[in-house]
C-alpha positions in Angstrom: 0.0 0.0 0.0 2.8 2.4 0.9 4.7 1.8 -2.3 1.6 2.6 -4.4 1.1 5.8 -2.4 4.7 6.8 -2.8 4.6 6.1 -6.5 1.4 8.1 -7.0 2.9 11.0 -5.0 6.1 10.9 -7.0 4.0 11.0 -10.2 2.3 14.0 -8.7 5.6 15.6 -8.1 6.6 15.0 -11.7 3.2 16.3 -13.0 3.5 19.5 -10.9 7.0 20.1 -12.0 6.1 19.5 -15.7 3.0 21.7 -15.3 4.9 24.7 -13.9 8.3 24.2 -15.5 8.1 22.5 -18.9 11.6 21.7 -20.2 10.9 23.3 -23.6 7.9 24.2 -25.8 8.7 21.2 -28.0 9.1 18.7 -25.1 12.5 17.5 -26.3 13.4 14.0 -25.2 16.2 13.3 -22.9 18.3 11.3 -25.5 18.3 14.0 -28.1 19.2 16.7 -25.6 22.0 14.4 -24.2 23.4 13.7 -27.7 23.3 17.4 -28.7 25.2 18.4 -25.5 27.7 15.6 -25.7 28.6 16.5 -29.3 28.7 20.2 -28.4 31.2 19.4 -25.6 33.4 17.3 -28.0 32.9 13.9 -26.4 32.8 10.9 -28.7 30.1 8.3 -27.9 32.7 5.8 -26.7 34.6 8.2 -24.5 31.5 9.6 -22.9 30.1 6.1 -22.3 33.3 5.1 -20.7 33.3 8.2 -18.4 29.7 7.6 -17.4 30.2 3.9 -16.8 27.8 2.5 -19.5 28.4 0.7 -22.7 28.5 2.6 -26.0 25.6 0.5 -27.2 23.4 1.5 -24.2 24.4 5.2 -24.6 23.4 5.0 -28.3 20.1 3.5 -27.3 19.4 6.3 -24.8 20.3 9.0 -27.3 18.0 7.5 -30.0 15.2 7.0 -27.6 15.3 3.2 -27.9 16.6 2.2 -24.5 14.2 0.0 -22.5 14.6 2.5 -19.6 16.3 5.7 -18.9 19.6 5.7 -17.0 19.6 5.7 -13.2 19.6 9.0 -11.3 23.3 8.5 -10.4 24.2 8.1 -14.0 22.2 11.1 -15.1 24.0 13.1 -12.4 27.3 12.0 -13.7 26.3 12.9 -17.3 25.2 16.3 -16.1 28.5 16.8 -14.3 30.5 15.9 -17.3 28.5 18.1 -19.6 28.2 21.0 -17.2 24.4 21.1 -17.0 21.9 21.2 -14.2 21.4 17.7 -12.9 17.9 18.3 -11.5 16.6 19.5 -14.9 18.1 16.4 -16.6 16.7 14.1 -14.0 13.3 15.6 -14.6 13.7 15.5 -18.4 14.6 11.8 -18.2 11.4 11.2 -16.3 13.2 10.2 -13.1 12.7 11.5 -9.6 15.8 12.2 -7.4 16.5 10.0 -4.4 16.2 13.2 -2.3 12.6 13.8 -3.4 11.7 10.1 -3.0 13.1 10.3 0.6 11.3 13.5 1.4 8.0 12.0 0.2 8.5 8.9 2.2 9.3 10.9 5.3 6.5 13.3 4.9 3.7 11.4 3.1 1.0 14.0 3.9 3.0 17.2 3.7 4.5 16.6 0.2 1.2 16.4 -1.6 0.0 19.5 0.2 3.2 21.3 -0.7 2.8 20.3 -4.3 -0.8 21.4 -4.4 0.3 24.8 -3.1 3.1 25.0 -5.7 0.7 24.4 -8.5 -1.1 27.6 -7.6 2.1 29.7 -7.6 3.7 31.5 -10.5 7.3 30.7 -11.4 8.4 33.9 -9.8 6.5 33.1 -6.5 8.1 29.7 -6.5 11.5 31.2 -6.9 10.9 33.6 -4.1 9.6 30.8 -1.9 12.7 28.6 -2.6 15.0 31.6 -2.0 13.4 32.2 1.4 13.8 28.6 2.4 17.4 28.5 1.3 18.1 31.6 3.4 16.4 30.0 6.4 18.7 27.0 6.2 21.8 29.2 6.7 
């Protein structure tokens, strides 16, 4: 029962994020964005696959949208690090949810949905201000 609830809430997180912060007007897929950035940064398919810790075949499948599943969150973070892009955006673009969000939802199963419902009513500017306030409060 709990796993289903966590899964539903994680999908709610994904939906809220997609609703408020679409990745692009054309909804580019993760693989095509990955390939474009990899080529732009001068990595060959083989070299990049080696640095990420996957086979060149699997990386090619990801880039062409034919992989049976997207890479793990850790691999996406590594890709983002190598390509100097925002890991959170790439995790979302790949349709994954970070371990941090999964843990927060598990620890706060009633508050996370409430927070997401609130976030859906806010403009991007209001959300940025809210996030900035929370960051300042942690220091």
